[in-house]
C-alpha positions as CSV (number, residue, x, y, z in Angstrom):
1,M,4.4,4.3,29.8
2,L,1.3,6.4,29.9
3,N,-0.3,7.2,33.2
4,Q,-4.0,6.7,33.9
5,T,-5.0,10.3,32.9
6,E,-3.1,10.1,29.7
7,L,-4.7,6.8,28.9
8,E,-8.1,8.2,29.5
9,Q,-7.4,11.2,27.3
10,L,-6.2,8.9,24.5
11,A,-9.3,6.8,24.9
12,R,-11.5,9.9,24.6
13,Q,-9.7,11.1,21.5
14,M,-10.0,7.6,19.9
15,R,-13.7,7.5,20.8
16,A,-14.2,11.0,19.3
17,I,-12.5,9.9,16.1
18,G,-14.7,6.8,15.9
19,M,-17.9,8.8,16.5
20,H,-17.2,11.7,14.1
21,Y,-15.3,10.2,11.2
22,S,-17.0,8.7,8.2
23,W,-16.3,5.0,7.5
24,S,-13.8,5.9,4.8
25,E,-12.0,8.3,7.2
26,L,-11.8,5.6,9.8
27,L,-10.4,3.2,7.3
28,E,-7.8,5.8,6.2
29,F,-6.9,6.6,9.9
30,S,-6.5,2.9,10.7
31,E,-4.4,2.3,7.6
32,C,-2.2,5.2,8.6
33,V,-1.7,4.0,12.1
34,V,-1.0,0.4,11.2
35,G,1.1,1.5,8.2
36,S,3.3,3.7,10.4
37,L,3.8,0.9,13.0
38,L,4.5,-1.6,10.2
39,D,7.1,0.6,8.6
40,A,8.9,1.0,12.0
41,Y,8.6,-2.8,12.8
42,Q,10.0,-3.9,9.5
43,T,12.8,-1.4,9.7
44,V,13.8,-2.8,13.1
45,L,13.6,-6.4,11.7
46,K,15.6,-5.5,8.7
47,S,18.3,-3.8,10.7
48,S,18.9,-6.9,12.7
49,V,20.1,-8.8,9.6
50,S,21.5,-6.0,7.4
51,A,25.2,-5.2,7.6
52,D,24.6,-1.9,6.0
53,S,22.0,-0.5,8.4
54,G,22.5,2.4,10.6
55,P,22.5,3.1,14.3
56,L,20.4,0.1,15.5
57,V,23.2,-2.4,14.6
58,G,25.2,-3.2,17.8
59,T,22.3,-2.2,20.1
60,G,20.7,-5.6,20.3
61,D,18.8,-5.0,23.5
62,L,17.3,-1.8,22.1
63,R,16.4,-3.5,18.9
64,M,14.8,-6.4,20.7
65,V,12.7,-4.1,22.9
66,L,11.6,-2.1,19.9
67,E,10.8,-5.2,17.9
68,E,8.8,-6.7,20.8
69,K,6.8,-3.5,21.5
70,L,6.0,-2.8,17.9
71,G,5.1,-6.4,17.3
72,R,2.7,-6.4,20.2
73,A,1.1,-3.1,19.1
74,L,0.6,-4.5,15.6
75,V,-0.9,-7.7,17.0
76,S,-3.3,-5.6,19.0
77,L,-4.4,-3.8,15.9
78,T,-4.4,-6.7,13.5
79,S,-3.6,-10.4,14.4
80,E,-0.7,-12.6,15.2
81,G,-0.9,-14.3,11.8
82,Q,-0.8,-11.0,10.0
83,V,2.2,-9.8,12.0
84,A,4.0,-13.1,11.3
85,R,3.4,-12.6,7.5
86,W,4.8,-9.1,7.7
87,E,7.8,-10.3,9.6
88,S,8.4,-13.0,7.0
89,E,8.1,-10.4,4.2
90,A,10.5,-8.0,5.9
91,L,13.1,-10.7,6.5
92,A,12.7,-12.1,3.0
93,D,13.4,-8.7,1.5
94,N,16.9,-8.9,3.0
95,N,17.7,-12.2,1.5
96,P,19.0,-12.3,-2.1
């Protein structure tokens, strides 16, 4: 968890990005952030149903915590509906 000073520093950095980036740079930055979180989230989801996945299998508590935290971060940046669609897509990829 970030302390108050770290949160304020992060907020200043985000504000600086917002004030100094062009619109296309902001879109690219947002896509990169959301894309990275989405990749991690879908990897965690897929690992829960894939027999061939690596180290997350067998660590259900860790997987559940990661899934919950990544999901909340994505909801904050997008919407619950969008995250539900991404979850459905990730889980559908594992079904033949």
